Every structure is written in structure tokens, then in C-alpha cells.
C-alpha positions as CSV (number, residue, x, y, z in Angstrom):
1,M,-86.4,42.0,-37.6
2,H,-88.6,40.3,-35.1
3,D,-88.0,37.0,-36.9
4,A,-84.2,37.6,-36.7
5,R,-84.3,38.1,-33.0
6,G,-86.2,34.9,-32.5
7,I,-83.8,33.0,-34.6
8,T,-80.9,34.4,-32.5
9,V,-82.6,33.4,-29.2
10,L,-83.3,29.9,-30.5
11,A,-79.7,29.4,-31.6
12,G,-78.5,30.4,-28.1
13,L,-80.8,28.0,-26.4
14,L,-79.7,25.2,-28.7
15,T,-76.0,26.0,-27.9
16,I,-76.7,25.9,-24.1
17,L,-78.6,22.6,-24.6
18,V,-75.7,21.0,-26.5
19,L,-73.0,22.2,-24.1
20,G,-75.0,21.0,-21.1
21,C,-75.4,17.5,-22.5
22,R,-71.6,17.1,-23.3
23,K,-69.9,14.5,-21.0
24,E,-66.7,15.4,-19.2
25,P,-63.7,13.1,-20.2
26,V,-63.1,10.2,-17.7
27,N,-59.6,10.3,-16.0
28,Q,-57.6,7.2,-17.0
29,A,-55.2,5.5,-14.6
30,P,-51.5,5.9,-15.3
31,V,-49.5,3.1,-16.9
32,P,-46.6,2.0,-14.7
33,S,-43.4,0.6,-16.1
34,F,-39.8,0.3,-14.9
35,T,-36.5,-1.3,-15.7
36,I,-33.9,-2.8,-13.4
37,T,-30.2,-2.3,-14.2
38,P,-28.2,-4.5,-14.0
39,E,-30.7,-7.4,-14.4
40,T,-28.6,-9.6,-12.1
41,G,-26.3,-8.8,-9.1
42,D,-25.5,-9.4,-5.5
43,T,-25.7,-7.8,-2.1
44,E,-23.0,-5.3,-3.0
45,T,-24.7,-4.2,-6.3
46,G,-26.5,-0.9,-6.5
47,F,-29.5,-1.7,-8.7
48,I,-31.0,1.2,-10.7
49,L,-34.8,1.2,-10.6
50,D,-35.9,3.4,-13.5
51,A,-39.7,4.3,-13.8
52,S,-39.1,6.9,-16.6
53,S,-41.1,4.7,-19.0
54,S,-44.3,5.1,-16.9
55,H,-46.8,7.3,-18.7
56,D,-50.2,8.8,-18.3
57,P,-52.9,8.4,-21.0
58,D,-54.3,11.8,-20.2
59,D,-50.9,13.5,-21.1
60,H,-49.9,14.1,-17.5
61,D,-46.6,12.3,-17.8
62,S,-44.6,15.2,-16.3
63,T,-46.7,15.3,-13.1
64,L,-46.7,11.6,-12.3
65,W,-45.7,10.5,-8.8
66,V,-44.0,7.2,-7.9
67,R,-43.1,5.2,-4.8
68,W,-41.4,1.8,-4.3
69,D,-42.0,-1.3,-2.2
70,Y,-38.7,-3.3,-2.5
71,E,-40.0,-6.5,-0.9
72,N,-43.6,-6.3,-2.1
73,D,-44.6,-6.7,1.6
74,G,-47.3,-4.0,1.5
75,I,-45.1,-1.5,3.2
76,Y,-43.8,1.1,0.8
77,D,-40.2,2.1,1.4
78,W,-40.7,5.6,-0.1
79,L,-43.3,8.3,0.0
80,F,-44.6,9.5,-3.4
81,V,-41.9,11.5,-5.2
82,Q,-41.6,12.8,-8.8
83,N,-38.1,11.5,-9.2
84,R,-38.6,8.3,-11.1
85,I,-35.0,6.9,-10.8
86,N,-33.9,5.2,-7.6
87,I,-30.8,3.2,-6.6
88,H,-31.1,0.4,-4.0
89,V,-28.8,-2.1,-2.5
90,F,-30.4,-5.3,-1.1
91,A,-28.8,-6.3,2.3
92,A,-29.6,-10.0,2.0
93,P,-29.6,-12.5,-0.9
94,G,-32.8,-13.9,-2.2
95,L,-35.6,-13.6,-4.7
96,Y,-37.3,-10.1,-4.5
97,T,-40.5,-8.9,-5.9
98,I,-40.3,-5.2,-6.4
99,K,-43.5,-3.2,-6.7
100,L,-43.9,0.3,-8.3
101,Q,-46.9,2.4,-7.7
102,V,-47.6,5.4,-9.9
103,K,-50.1,8.2,-9.2
104,D,-51.4,10.9,-11.5
105,P,-52.5,14.5,-10.4
106,D,-56.1,13.4,-10.0
107,G,-55.2,10.6,-7.6
108,A,-55.6,7.6,-9.9
109,T,-53.0,4.9,-9.2
110,A,-51.7,1.7,-10.7
111,V,-49.0,-0.8,-9.7
112,I,-46.6,-3.1,-11.4
113,T,-44.2,-5.7,-10.0
114,R,-41.0,-7.3,-11.3
115,E,-38.8,-10.1,-9.8
116,L,-35.1,-9.8,-9.1
117,M,-32.7,-12.5,-7.9
118,V,-30.0,-11.1,-5.6
119,E,-27.0,-13.3,-5.0
120,Q,-24.7,-13.2,-1.9
121,G,-22.0,-10.6,-2.4
122,N,-18.5,-10.6,-0.9
123,A,-18.3,-9.2,2.6
124,P,-15.1,-8.1,4.4
125,P,-13.5,-10.2,7.1
126,L,-14.4,-9.6,10.7
127,K,-12.0,-7.4,12.7
128,P,-9.3,-9.7,14.1
129,F,-9.8,-10.2,17.8
130,A,-8.6,-12.3,20.9
131,P,-5.0,-11.2,20.8
132,N,-2.4,-13.3,22.7
133,P,-0.8,-11.7,24.7
134,G,-3.9,-10.0,25.8
135,D,-4.2,-6.3,25.1
136,S,-2.4,-4.2,27.7
137,S,-0.7,-7.2,29.3
138,N,2.2,-5.9,31.3
139,F,5.4,-7.6,32.6
140,I,4.6,-10.9,30.8
141,R,7.0,-13.7,30.4
142,F,6.8,-13.7,26.6
143,G,6.7,-17.2,25.1
144,G,7.8,-16.0,21.6
145,R,4.4,-16.3,19.9
146,L,1.8,-13.7,18.9
147,S,-1.6,-15.1,17.9
148,W,-5.1,-13.8,17.2
149,V,-8.5,-14.9,15.7
150,G,-9.6,-14.0,12.2
151,I,-13.0,-14.9,10.7
152,D,-14.4,-14.5,7.3
153,P,-18.3,-14.4,7.0
154,H,-18.1,-16.7,3.9
155,D,-15.4,-18.9,5.3
156,D,-13.0,-17.6,2.6
157,P,-9.3,-18.2,3.4
158,L,-7.6,-15.2,4.9
159,T,-4.1,-13.8,4.8
160,Y,-2.7,-11.4,7.4
161,D,-0.3,-8.5,7.5
162,L,1.3,-7.9,10.9
163,Y,2.5,-4.6,12.3
164,L,4.8,-4.6,15.3
165,G,7.0,-2.1,17.0
166,S,7.8,0.1,20.0
167,S,5.8,3.1,18.8
168,E,2.0,3.6,18.9
169,N,1.9,3.4,15.1
170,P,3.8,0.2,14.6
171,P,5.5,-0.6,11.2
172,L,4.6,-3.5,8.9
173,V,6.9,-6.4,9.7
174,E,5.3,-9.3,7.8
175,E,2.9,-9.6,4.9
176,N,0.6,-12.3,3.6
177,L,0.8,-14.6,6.6
178,L,-1.2,-17.7,5.9
179,I,-1.9,-18.6,9.6
180,D,-3.1,-16.6,12.6
181,E,0.1,-16.6,14.5
182,Y,3.6,-15.1,14.3
183,Y,6.9,-15.6,16.0
184,P,8.8,-12.3,16.3
185,E,12.5,-12.0,16.9
186,G,14.6,-9.6,18.8
187,L,12.0,-8.4,21.4
188,I,13.8,-6.8,24.3
189,P,12.8,-7.6,28.0
190,G,11.5,-4.5,29.8
191,Y,10.2,-2.9,26.6
192,K,6.6,-2.1,25.7
193,Y,5.4,-3.2,22.2
194,F,2.4,-2.2,20.0
195,W,1.0,-4.4,17.3
196,K,-2.0,-4.9,15.0
197,V,-3.2,-7.4,12.4
198,V,-4.9,-6.6,9.0
199,A,-6.9,-9.5,7.6
200,R,-7.5,-9.8,3.9
201,D,-9.9,-12.0,1.9
202,P,-9.3,-13.3,-1.7
203,G,-11.4,-10.4,-3.1
204,G,-9.0,-7.9,-1.5
205,L,-11.4,-6.7,1.2
206,T,-9.6,-6.0,4.5
207,A,-10.3,-5.5,8.2
208,S,-7.8,-4.1,10.7
209,S,-7.7,-5.0,14.4
210,D,-7.3,-2.5,17.1
211,I,-3.7,-1.6,18.1
212,W,-2.8,-3.9,21.0
213,R,0.0,-3.5,23.4
214,F,2.1,-5.6,25.9
215,S,5.3,-5.3,27.8
216,I,7.8,-8.0,28.5
217,H,9.0,-8.8,32.0
218,S,12.5,-7.6,32.4
219,G,13.4,-10.2,35.0
220,I,14.4,-7.5,37.4
221,Y,12.3,-6.4,40.3
222,I,12.9,-3.8,43.0
223,R,12.9,-6.0,46.1
224,D,13.5,-5.6,49.8
225,T,12.9,-7.3,53.1
226,L,10.5,-6.3,55.8
227,T,11.3,-7.3,59.3
228,D,8.3,-7.3,61.7
229,P,9.6,-5.6,64.9
230,R,6.9,-7.4,66.9
231,D,8.3,-10.9,66.5
232,G,11.3,-10.6,64.2
233,Q,9.8,-12.5,61.3
234,R,11.1,-11.4,57.9
235,Y,9.0,-11.0,54.7
236,P,10.2,-10.4,51.2
237,V,8.5,-7.3,49.6
238,I,8.3,-6.0,46.1
239,S,7.6,-2.6,44.6
240,L,4.7,-2.6,42.3
241,N,3.0,0.5,41.0
242,Q,4.8,2.7,43.6
243,V,3.5,0.5,46.4
244,W,5.5,-2.0,48.5
245,W,3.7,-5.3,48.7
246,M,4.5,-8.3,50.9
247,T,5.1,-11.3,48.7
248,R,4.3,-13.8,51.5
249,N,1.2,-13.9,53.7
250,L,1.5,-12.4,57.1
251,N,2.3,-14.9,59.9
252,Y,2.0,-12.7,63.0
253,N,0.3,-14.6,65.9
254,L,-2.5,-12.1,66.6
255,T,-4.9,-13.3,69.2
256,G,-7.8,-15.0,67.5
257,S,-5.9,-15.8,64.3
258,L,-5.7,-19.4,63.0
259,C,-3.5,-21.8,61.2
260,Y,-5.3,-23.8,58.5
261,D,-6.5,-27.0,60.1
262,H,-4.8,-25.8,63.3
263,D,-1.6,-27.1,61.8
264,P,1.5,-24.9,62.6
265,K,3.2,-26.2,59.4
266,N,0.4,-24.5,57.4
267,C,1.1,-21.2,59.1
268,E,4.8,-21.5,58.2
269,E,4.0,-22.1,54.5
270,Y,0.8,-20.1,54.0
271,G,0.7,-17.6,56.9
272,R,-2.1,-17.2,59.4
273,L,-5.8,-16.6,58.8
274,Y,-7.3,-13.5,60.3
275,L,-10.9,-12.3,60.9
276,V,-12.0,-10.3,57.9
277,S,-13.0,-7.5,60.2
278,V,-9.5,-7.1,61.6
279,R,-8.0,-3.6,61.4
280,D,-4.7,-2.9,59.8
281,T,-3.4,-0.9,62.8
282,V,-3.7,-4.2,64.8
283,V,-2.6,-6.8,62.3
284,C,0.1,-5.1,60.2
285,P,3.6,-3.9,61.3
286,K,3.9,-0.2,62.2
287,G,3.9,1.9,59.0
288,W,2.2,-0.8,57.0
289,M,-1.5,-1.2,56.2
290,L,-4.1,-3.5,54.7
291,P,-4.6,-2.8,50.9
292,T,-7.9,-1.2,50.1
293,D,-10.1,-2.2,47.2
294,G,-8.6,0.8,45.4
295,D,-5.1,-0.5,46.0
296,W,-6.0,-3.8,44.4
297,A,-7.7,-2.0,41.6
298,D,-4.7,0.1,40.9
299,L,-2.5,-3.0,40.8
300,E,-4.9,-4.8,38.5
301,A,-4.9,-1.7,36.2
302,A,-1.1,-1.7,36.2
303,L,-1.1,-5.4,35.2
304,G,-3.3,-4.6,32.1
305,M,-6.9,-5.1,33.3
306,Q,-9.4,-3.3,31.1
307,A,-10.4,0.1,32.3
308,G,-13.3,0.0,34.7
309,S,-13.3,-3.8,35.1
310,W,-11.8,-3.7,38.5
311,N,-15.0,-2.0,39.8
312,S,-17.3,-4.7,38.5
313,R,-18.9,-7.5,40.4
314,G,-18.2,-11.1,39.4
315,W,-15.3,-12.3,37.2
316,I,-13.0,-9.5,36.1
317,G,-9.9,-9.2,34.0
318,N,-8.3,-11.7,31.6
319,D,-4.9,-13.0,32.9
320,Q,-4.3,-10.9,36.0
321,A,-4.8,-13.9,38.3
322,F,-2.0,-15.7,36.5
323,Q,0.2,-12.7,36.9
324,M,-0.6,-12.2,40.6
325,A,-0.5,-15.8,41.7
326,E,2.4,-17.9,42.9
327,G,5.0,-18.1,40.1
328,G,3.2,-15.3,38.1
329,T,5.0,-12.6,36.3
330,S,4.1,-9.8,38.7
331,G,6.3,-11.2,41.5
332,L,3.4,-10.8,44.0
333,D,3.1,-14.6,44.5
334,L,-0.4,-14.6,46.0
335,Q,-0.8,-17.9,47.8
336,F,-3.7,-20.4,47.6
337,A,-4.2,-20.5,51.3
338,G,-8.0,-21.1,51.5
339,F,-10.2,-19.7,54.3
340,A,-12.0,-20.7,57.5
341,D,-15.5,-20.0,58.7
342,L,-16.8,-19.2,62.2
343,S,-17.8,-22.8,62.7
344,G,-14.2,-24.0,62.5
345,N,-14.4,-25.4,58.9
346,F,-11.3,-24.9,56.7
347,K,-11.7,-24.9,52.9
348,F,-9.8,-24.8,49.6
349,L,-6.2,-24.9,50.8
350,S,-3.9,-25.0,47.7
351,D,-6.9,-24.5,45.4
352,K,-8.2,-20.9,46.0
353,A,-6.9,-17.7,47.4
354,F,-9.1,-15.2,49.3
355,Y,-8.2,-11.6,50.2
356,S,-10.6,-9.2,51.8
357,Q,-10.6,-5.4,51.4
358,G,-13.1,-4.1,53.9
359,S,-16.5,-5.0,52.5
360,T,-15.1,-6.5,49.3
361,F,-13.4,-9.8,48.5
362,R,-11.2,-11.1,45.8
363,M,-10.8,-14.7,44.9
364,L,-8.3,-16.4,42.7
365,I,-8.6,-20.0,41.5
366,R,-5.6,-22.1,40.6
367,N,-5.1,-22.4,36.9
368,Y,-7.7,-19.7,36.1
369,G,-6.8,-16.2,34.7
370,Q,-9.7,-14.1,35.9
371,I,-10.3,-12.7,39.4
372,Y,-13.7,-13.0,41.2
373,R,-14.6,-9.8,43.0
374,N,-17.8,-9.4,45.1
375,G,-19.1,-8.1,48.4
376,W,-18.6,-9.5,51.8
377,Y,-21.3,-12.1,52.6
378,S,-22.4,-12.3,49.0
379,D,-23.3,-15.8,47.9
380,N,-19.8,-16.8,47.1
381,F,-18.3,-15.4,50.2
382,R,-21.1,-15.9,52.7
383,D,-19.0,-18.2,55.0
384,V,-15.6,-16.6,54.4
385,D,-14.7,-15.3,57.9
386,Y,-11.0,-15.8,58.1
387,T,-8.6,-15.0,55.2
388,P,-4.9,-14.5,54.8
389,V,-3.4,-11.0,54.9
390,R,-0.9,-9.1,52.8
391,C,0.2,-5.7,54.1
392,I,1.4,-2.8,51.9
393,K,3.3,0.5,52.3
394,R,2.8,3.4,49.9
395,Y,5.6,5.7,49.0
């Protein structure tokens, strides 16, 4: 019995010794693998990156983690996830090296890369722009032609569908135009029209412009005549945006006012030049006043200037100077009367028009569609001391 107990104890010691000497299995790194479907494509292709074939030698397949580096630039585009299938669209053409990193539950990792050539895919045309007539152009003398600019990123030939009508949702009037212009028929003076253009490339991709609008000059103005009771001179006036505007420069011989180059003939043609600090109660006939910056802005808005532009400094608008100048469609007929400075110099007769509104000036240049707006004594108006005057009357 004693011997049996000794044998039992000895067997237990041997078991402990054997178990203590056994080595733990070494964790093996996972084996990464993935496929790319399709094997070729372009910048519009959704490539399926499938790492389902990755496996773990230690039978941890179901708990593997993966992440992707699409450009092999060392910056992974994903955190580790257990979903092994990913779809990716490459934004630019080129040869890509795609890297897959796989991690097992014990933190062991392995990577594999594969190359993929991505071709340039078709891209839609740019949205048509630069309409002529300009958007929100009012009272234009329509020349019979609509035009726009269409561009395709790959220089593919474009065709155009044109929508035109008097409603804000204009109907289709012409399909598959091969050029970026159209000559509509039957437009009625005095009416407002809405239009848009849809560009289409050979692959069927399209881009629509905004809905543009314009109105056609009716040829009929509400006109009247102002007689200045102070000297009997008569001035044609026109109603624009519920304001009466003189359509000739004032020629009242106020003390201190000037004729350009001191020539009375210039006063007869262009009106007199007045100090920019002159008050409307002094210079304008009774009941009339000098237009404020707001009055000019309201008029510019009525003539189609983009919202908010009239409050900006620098060049504003698109074709409002054409509309407002002599011979323009508004009937305002602003004259290119130049200006004078305090030193007696006269400048820009028949080339530029200057009109002051308190601390703000506007300048028009002959044969240029935009208006220059800036503060009194800014760089462009530093020596503008005498300008012509237009008086208005609100109703």
C-alpha cells in the first residue's frame, strides 16, 4: 500500500513536469488575398474589392479584420472592419496600386497589393452659361438671336435642346441643335420670355442651364416734358420704375456751375457741370431732386442687374451701361459729358459719363456694358469735382 501511494505521487510529478515543458503554439500571421471585379474599368466604374479569400492559418477566419489603402500612399482609407467586400470608384484615371491589410484577433497583420489601371470615363457636359441676352435683361432691343456657351470636359461634340416661352417653365421648342445659338420667331415686343438650354454629349449625359429671362423693348415709353420755371428751359422726361427721370442733363445756370471747356455750345449739348456737393433743393426745379444711390440701384435692378451687385464697389452689372447710355434701350440717354476738377481741367468729354450721388459716384465708359461704382475721392474719382446732373421726381 505504501508502494502504491509512492507510485501515484511519482506519476503526478511526471505529469506536471511534462505539462510544464510543453510549448504554447506560435500565432501565425493571416494570409491576405483579394480580387478586383471587373479587372478593367474607368472613372465611372464601381470596382468590387473582395477580400473574402483571405484566411488565417490558426483557424480564425471568421474574426479577421481588414482595411484598404486605395493608392498605396501609406494612408489607409478605412479603419479596420470585418466586412471584407468594398466598392470603390476612382475619381481620376491612372495606374493604382491597391493595398489590403489583414489583422487577426491576436494583432498579427499582413499586407498584399494589386495593380489596377483606371481609364478616363465619360463625364457630363458643363452647365450651359453666358446667355445672350443676359439673364434678367429688360426692355432690350432684341436682335433675333439667342446664344450661350456649352463645354464638354472631353471636348466631345454637343447637341442642344432649347426651351422657350412666356411661362416660368418654358416648353421645348427645338431639339438636337448642333450649334450654340438659335433664332426664334414670333417674339412679341413688350413681353417677358423665359428660356433654358440642355446640353447632351454623345454618351447621352446631359446638363441643363438655369432658367434665364429677358423682356423685349416695346418701343413705347411714357414720356413727358419738364419746363424749368426758373429759366423756361424744357427737358424731356421718361417714366422708369415709377420714377420720372430727365433724359437730358440739366442746363440751369447756377452760380459756380461750368460749361465744359467754358464753351457755351457744350452746355447746350451736354448740360452744365455742377459741384458734386451741390444740394438738390438748389440745383433742381421745385418738386424735383437729385437721385440717390438707392434710386440708381433701383433703376439698375429694373434693368436686370444681378441682385446685390448695385451695392458693390468697382465694376457692376453686365449690359446696364449700354441700356442707360445715349441710344440705349432704357430711353434714359445718359450723356458722355466728362467732368471738371477744381484746378480748371476738363476731361473725357464724349468718352465717359460721371454722375454723383452724395458720397458715391457712377461712371459709364462709351462702348462698355458695365458701370463703375465707387466712393467720392476714391482713386478713380479723386479729381472729379464737377459733374452733370439729372433730376428725378418720384410718384
